[in-house]
MARLUMZA-442770 format. One record per residue: residue number from 1; x, y, z of N, C-alpha, C, O, CB in turn. Coordinates in steps of 0.001 Angstrom, whole numbers, always signed. Glycine has a CB too. Layout:
BEGIN
n; n_c1; n_c2; n_c3; ca_c1; ca_c2; ca_c3; c_c1; c_c2; c_c3; o_c1; o_c2; o_c3; cb_c1; cb_c2; cb_c3
NUM; X; Y; Z; X; Y; Z; X; Y; Z; X; Y; Z; X; Y; Z
...
***
This chain:
BEGIN
n; n_c1; n_c2; n_c3; ca_c1; ca_c2; ca_c3; c_c1; c_c2; c_c3; o_c1; o_c2; o_c3; cb_c1; cb_c2; cb_c3
1; +813; -1188; +0; +0; +0; +0; +867; +1266; +0; +441; +2320; -473; -931; -10; +1200
2; +2091; +1148; +539; +2976; +2309; +532; +3251; +2784; -890; +3249; +3983; -1167; +4291; +1979; +1238
3; +3487; +1832; -1784; +3770; +2187; -3183; +2550; +2832; -3835; +2694; +3776; -4612; +4200; +937; -3984
4; +1363; +2341; -3532; +135; +2936; -4076; -2; +4371; -3573; -325; +5273; -4346; -1119; +2095; -3678
5; +239; +4582; -2296; +165; +5933; -1737; +1193; +6860; -2385; +910; +8036; -2610; +379; +5893; -219
6; +2380; +6338; -2687; +3392; +7133; -3388; +2896; +7546; -4768; +3086; +8687; -5189; +4705; +6344; -3514
7; +2262; +6614; -5466; +1753; +6927; -6804; +639; +7967; -6746; +512; +8788; -7655; +1245; +5655; -7490
8; -163; +7941; -5692; -1204; +8960; -5522; -548; +10310; -5235; -940; +11330; -5802; -2185; +8569; -4374
9; +446; +10309; -4354; +1158; +11552; -4042; +1874; +12128; -5253; +1970; +13346; -5399; +2158; +11314; -2931
10; +2380; +11248; -6130; +3088; +11681; -7341; +2129; +11995; -8489; +2566; +12250; -9611; +4077; +10608; -7780
11; +830; +11975; -8212; -224; +12273; -9192; -269; +11307; -10371; -774; +11656; -11438; -41; +13663; -9714
12; +254; +10095; -10188; +72; +9064; -11204; -1402; +8667; -11196; -2006; +8449; -12246; +1005; +7820; -10942
13; -1974; +8577; -9983; -3396; +8317; -9786; -3951; +9413; -8883; -3251; +9933; -8015; -3642; +6893; -9169
14; -5214; +9753; -9101; -5822; +10805; -8291; -6230; +10298; -6915; -6379; +11088; -5982; -7030; +11382; -9004
15; -6412; +8982; -6781; -6824; +8397; -5501; -6510; +6903; -5502; -6162; +6328; -6534; -8344; +8640; -5238
16; -6639; +6291; -4334; -6444; +4841; -4245; -7535; +4127; -5042; -7296; +3067; -5621; -6455; +4369; -2760
17; -8715; +4705; -5068; -9818; +4109; -5829; -9495; +4066; -7313; -9810; +3091; -7994; -11116; +4890; -5599
18; -8868; +5120; -7813; -8491; +5131; -9226; -7449; +4048; -9496; -7506; +3372; -10523; -7947; +6523; -9639
19; -6499; +3883; -8578; -5515; +2815; -8731; -6206; +1458; -8768; -5881; +613; -9602; -4484; +2859; -7590
20; -7162; +1249; -7861; -7867; -18; -7807; -8622; -270; -9113; -8617; -1388; -9629; -8832; -40; -6616
21; -9259; +750; -9635; -9974; +586; -10904; -8983; +224; -12020; -9243; -666; -12830; -10755; +1888; -11267
22; -7844; +931; -12047; -6827; +617; -13045; -6375; -837; -12894; -6243; -1556; -13885; -5619; +1577; -12915
23; -6140; -1265; -11656; -5656; -2621; -11412; -6637; -3656; -11952; -6229; -4625; -12593; -5425; -2845; -9913
24; -7902; -3457; -11702; -8918; -4398; -12180; -8963; -4388; -13708; -8986; -5444; -14340; -10311; -4045; -11594
25; -8976; -3200; -14292; -9000; -3077; -15756; -7760; -3739; -16370; -7852; -4417; -17394; -9074; -1583; -16176
26; -6616; -3537; -15739; -5368; -4106; -16255; -5422; -5629; -16236; -5101; -6278; -17231; -4166; -3608; -15434
27; -5826; -6194; -15110; -5882; -7649; -15005; -6858; -8221; -16027; -6543; -9201; -16703; -6289; -8073; -13584
28; -8033; -7621; -16147; -9017; -8107; -17109; -8495; -8007; -18541; -8709; -8907; -19353; -10320; -7325; -16972
29; -7811; -6908; -18842; -7281; -6745; -20202; -6181; -7755; -20499; -5992; -8137; -21654; -6745; -5325; -20398
30; -5457; -8192; -19480; -4390; -9174; -19664; -4931; -10600; -19770; -4267; -11476; -20325; -3400; -9084; -18515
31; -6121; -10833; -19245; -6676; -12190; -19224; -7395; -12573; -20503; -7619; -13758; -20747; -7618; -12332; -18074
32; -7756; -11620; -21310; -8489; -12008; -22511; -8803; -10840; -23406; -8032; -9887; -23513; -9755; -12698; -22139
33; -9934; -10928; -24039; -10349; -9961; -25048; -11089; -8767; -24440; -11917; -8155; -25115; -11229; -10640; -26080
34; -10813; -8432; -23206; -11482; -7322; -22537; -10896; -6001; -23015; -9677; -5842; -23076; -11355; -7448; -21005
35; -11755; -5068; -23348; -11346; -3729; -23773; -11516; -2785; -22581; -12639; -2532; -22144; -12186; -3238; -25017
36; -10418; -2270; -22063; -10464; -1383; -20896; -11316; -151; -21185; -11220; +445; -22258; -9042; -958; -20485
37; -12149; +223; -20220; -13052; +1361; -20367; -12562; +2605; -19639; -13116; +3689; -19825; -14419; +993; -19864
38; -11551; +2465; -18830; -11036; +3576; -18036; -10414; +4642; -18938; -9657; +4327; -19857; -10001; +3071; -17014
39; -10737; +5888; -18669; -10163; +6996; -19427; -8655; +7011; -19203; -8194; +6854; -18073; -10804; +8358; -19009
40; -7890; +7196; -20265; -6425; +7255; -20226; -5767; +5945; -19769; -4635; +5955; -19285; -5996; +8372; -19309
41; -6467; +4836; -19921; -5921; +3541; -19492; -4582; +3251; -20159; -3608; +2924; -19481; -6910; +2415; -19807
42; -4529; +3370; -21473; -3293; +3056; -22211; -2147; +3967; -21782; -1015; +3513; -21618; -3524; +3188; -23728
43; -2439; +5236; -21603; -1416; +6204; -21193; -856; +5842; -19812; +358; +5856; -19607; -2002; +7638; -21176
44; -1741; +5521; -18875; -1300; +5156; -17521; -496; +3859; -17565; +557; +3758; -16936; -2516; +5004; -16567
45; -991; +2867; -18306; -287; +1590; -18407; +1115; +1790; -18984; +2089; +1226; -18486; -1086; +603; -19278
46; +1202; +2598; -20035; +2511; +2857; -20643; +3449; +3568; -19677; +4649; +3296; -19664; +2349; +3689; -21911
47; +2913; +4472; -18874; +3734; +5191; -17896; +4230; +4241; -16800; +5400; +4278; -16418; +2932; +6355; -17271
48; +3338; +3401; -16305; +3715; +2482; -15228; +4700; +1418; -15686; +5570; +995; -14925; +2484; +1816; -14661
49; +4558; +989; -16937; +5406; -78; -17455; +6354; +447; -18522; +6659; -259; -19483; +4552; -1209; -18021
50; +6824; +1687; -18360; +7713; +2312; -19341; +8995; +1512; -19544; +9542; +1477; -20647; +8057; +3729; -18907
51; +9466; +878; -18495; +10706; +105; -18601; +10451; -1320; -19081; +11363; -2147; -19085; +11420; +75; -17256
52; +9228; -1608; -19481; +8885; -2936; -19959; +8173; -3728; -18895; +7943; -3235; -17791; +10120; -3673; -20412
53; +7822; -4953; -19224; +7121; -5799; -18258; +8031; -6128; -17081; +9252; -6006; -17190; +6625; -7094; -18930
54; +7455; -6541; -15966; +8278; -6904; -14814; +9320; -7953; -15195; +9095; -8771; -16086; +7398; -7424; -13671
55; +10447; -7918; -14517; +11570; -8793; -14848; +11206; -10268; -14768; +11784; -11088; -15482; +12729; -8510; -13928
56; +10259; -10613; -13909; +9898; -12019; -13759; +8695; -12405; -14611; +8064; -13433; -14365; +9613; -12324; -12309
57; +8373; -11581; -15615; +7211; -11870; -16465; +7429; -13170; -17229; +8517; -13441; -17737; +6950; -10705; -17453
58; +6359; -13971; -17297; +6395; -15234; -18012; +5461; -15149; -19203; +4814; -14125; -19422; +6009; -16411; -17088
59; +5390; -16203; -19958; +4491; -16301; -21100; +3055; -16002; -20650; +2643; -16437; -19574; +4583; -17710; -21752
60; +2290; -15260; -21468; +927; -14876; -21117; +56; -16067; -20737; -672; -16006; -19746; +294; -14136; -22264
61; +117; -17136; -21499; -707; -18308; -21208; -355; -18886; -19840; -1232; -19299; -19081; -528; -19378; -22300
62; +935; -18908; -19542; +1376; -19425; -18244; +909; -18514; -17116; +472; -18992; -16069; +2908; -19568; -18209
63; +999; -17191; -17326; +524; -16238; -16327; -968; -16385; -16091; -1423; -16383; -14947; +844; -14814; -16756
64; -1730; -16511; -17168; -3176; -16671; -17044; -3520; -17942; -16286; -4373; -17927; -15398; -3831; -16688; -18423
65; -2871; -19025; -16626; -3144; -20299; -15951; -2824; -20200; -14459; -3599; -20670; -13625; -2325; -21439; -16595
66; -1698; -19596; -14125; -1314; -19429; -12715; -2334; -18558; -11979; -2692; -18847; -10838; +99; -18804; -12605
67; -2797; -17495; -12633; -3778; -16633; -11985; -5086; -17384; -11738; -5662; -17292; -10655; -4037; -15384; -12838
68; -5550; -18124; -12737; -6792; -18898; -12574; -6660; -19903; -11432; -7587; -20072; -10640; -7148; -19633; -13886
69; -5520; -20561; -11350; -5299; -21516; -10267; -5301; -20809; -8914; -5896; -21301; -7955; -3973; -22265; -10472
70; -4637; -19662; -8835; -4611; -18907; -7584; -6005; -18413; -7210; -6396; -18481; -6045; -3647; -17723; -7695
71; -6756; -17917; -8195; -8122; -17429; -7932; -9005; -18575; -7445; -9807; -18397; -6527; -8734; -16783; -9209
72; -8862; -19741; -8051; -9657; -20897; -7627; -9310; -21298; -6197; -10196; -21628; -5408; -9432; -22084; -8578
73; -8031; -21269; -5868; -7610; -21630; -4506; -8133; -20615; -3489; -8619; -20995; -2424; -6068; -21720; -4422
74; -8034; -19330; -3816; -8523; -18283; -2918; -10028; -18458; -2708; -10513; -18376; -1579; -8208; -16867; -3490
75; -10760; -18698; -3789; -12206; -18887; -3684; -12521; -20116; -2835; -13445; -20090; -2022; -12839; -19025; -5085
76; -11759; -21189; -3020; -11978; -22410; -2254; -11829; -22151; -757; -12664; -22586; +36; -11004; -23501; -2702
77; -10774; -21450; -373; -10602; -21103; +1038; -11763; -20243; +1533; -12285; -20462; +2626; -9271; -20367; +1250
78; -12159; -19269; +725; -13228; -18350; +1122; -14554; -19066; +1289; -15267; -18830; +2265; -13373; -17238; +101
79; -14895; -19936; +353; -16157; -20687; +426; -16204; -21532; +1697; -17266; -21724; +2288; -16328; -21588; -820
80; -15065; -22023; +2100; -14984; -22854; +3313; -14893; -22022; +4589; -14765; -22565; +5686; -13780; -23780; +3229
81; -14961; -20693; +4433; -14943; -19811; +5597; -13568; -19533; +6147; -13447; -18993; +7247; -15771; -20387; +6664
82; -12536; -19882; +5424; -11161; -19685; +5884; -10563; -18443; +5220; -9619; -18536; +4435; -10294; -20939; +5578
83; -11125; -17290; +5546; -10714; -16019; +4948; -9248; -15712; +5265; -8520; -15212; +4407; -11617; -14876; +5450
84; -8817; -16004; +6476; -7434; -15729; +6871; -6429; -16457; +6002; -5423; -15879; +5590; -7220; -16110; +8313
85; -6699; -17727; +5721; -5806; -18499; +4859; -5845; -17960; +3436; -4815; -17908; +2765; -6188; -19989; +4876
86; -7025; -17559; +2971; -7147; -16980; +1628; -6315; -15706; +1525; -5619; -15490; +533; -8629; -16682; +1291
87; -6390; -14866; +2550; -5604; -13625; +2549; -4111; -13931; +2554; -3338; -13294; +1838; -5968; -12752; +3764
88; -3716; -14894; +3353; -2299; -15281; +3416; -1829; -15840; +2077; -705; -15578; +1650; -2070; -16320; +4532
89; -2686; -16607; +1423; -2351; -17176; +115; -2114; -16071; -910; -1153; -16121; -1678; -3471; -18116; -369
90; -2994; -15077; -916; -2832; -13937; -1831; -1521; -13217; -1544; -764; -12897; -2461; -4024; -12952; -1703
91; -1259; -12965; -264; -48; -12233; +122; +1229; -12946; -291; +2236; -12299; -577; -35; -12010; +1613
92; +1198; -14270; -325; +2405; -14996; -722; +2500; -15159; -2239; +3589; -15366; -2774; +2436; -16365; -53
93; +1367; -15066; -2929; +1364; -15254; -4380; +1740; -13988; -5145; +2364; -14069; -6203; +5; -15726; -4829
94; +1366; -12812; -4616; +1563; -11564; -5352; +2005; -10442; -4415; +1593; -10405; -3256; +273; -11164; -6083
95; +2845; -9524; -4912; +3163; -8328; -4115; +1921; -7441; -4030; +1048; -7508; -4895; +4368; -7536; -4737
96; +1845; -6621; -3001; +646; -5805; -2780; +376; -4811; -3909; -761; -4368; -4067; +777; -5055; -1479
97; +1377; -4455; -4687; +1172; -3513; -5792; +722; -4194; -7075; +426; -3518; -8060; +2443; -2746; -6054
98; +666; -5513; -7077; +256; -6250; -8272; -1260; -6140; -8436; -1997; -6414; -7488; +697; -7746; -8184
99; -1734; -5751; -9601; -3181; -5629; -9816; -3942; -6928; -9553; -5103; -6890; -9145; -3447; -5174; -11228
100; -3309; -8060; -9779; -3973; -9338; -9521; -4240; -9515; -8031; -5245; -10113; -7648; -3123; -10505; -10049
101; -3362; -9006; -7201; -3552; -9058; -5756; -4823; -8296; -5373; -5635; -8784; -4586; -2321; -8471; -5020
102; -4985; -7109; -5930; -6175; -6307; -5630; -7450; -6989; -6112; -8473; -6954; -5428; -6056; -4925; -6269
103; -7390; -7596; -7263; -8560; -8286; -7787; -8945; -9460; -6891; -10126; -9663; -6611; -8298; -8772; -9214
104; -7973; -10222; -6445; -8266; -11345; -5558; -8769; -10865; -4194; -9647; -11491; -3602; -7020; -12216; -5381
105; -8217; -9760; -3698; -8738; -9180; -2459; -10198; -8771; -2615; -11002; -8963; -1703; -7896; -7971; -2042
106; -10534; -8212; -3759; -11928; -7847; -4029; -12823; -9095; -4081; -13972; -9060; -3642; -12028; -7062; -5358
107; -12295; -10175; -4612; -13048; -11426; -4655; -13429; -11862; -3243; -14527; -12372; -3021; -12230; -12530; -5357
108; -12536; -11665; -2309; -12805; -12077; -921; -13913; -11259; -268; -14593; -11755; +631; -11540; -11959; -91
109; -14108; -10015; -703; -15133; -9166; -95; -16511; -9823; -116; -17293; -9646; +818; -15192; -7826; -813
110; -16810; -10565; -1149; -18109; -11230; -1265; -18297; -12299; -181; -19429; -12660; +142; -18254; -11863; -2653
111; -17213; -12797; +370; -17294; -13882; +1358; -17123; -13395; +2791; -17269; -14176; +3732; -16245; -14927; +1060
112; -16821; -12133; +2965; -16613; -11602; +4318; -17936; -11295; +4969; -17971; -10839; +6112; -15738; -10344; +4288
***
């Protein structure tokens, strides 16, 4: 969250909510044929990833498969009422600034 707050302070995003919306749009756009609806989405994405994709980026298909597996595991924990384990699983799978982390955290809200 510190990095998100820095980006808000640096006017990359106007608020944490805008960052969250960007994160969701980004993840959806990476998973398939989703067309981002956020104003200036491409500009923000290009600014954030100006140096290229993260150093540990893998093949898109592999990333998608890993995300689906992680989402299924998080949902499984949540359905069973084990929210704490689901949160811990997310925290170990993704850094807090990763848009996929925010999306999975949002998934848990339905089970809280």
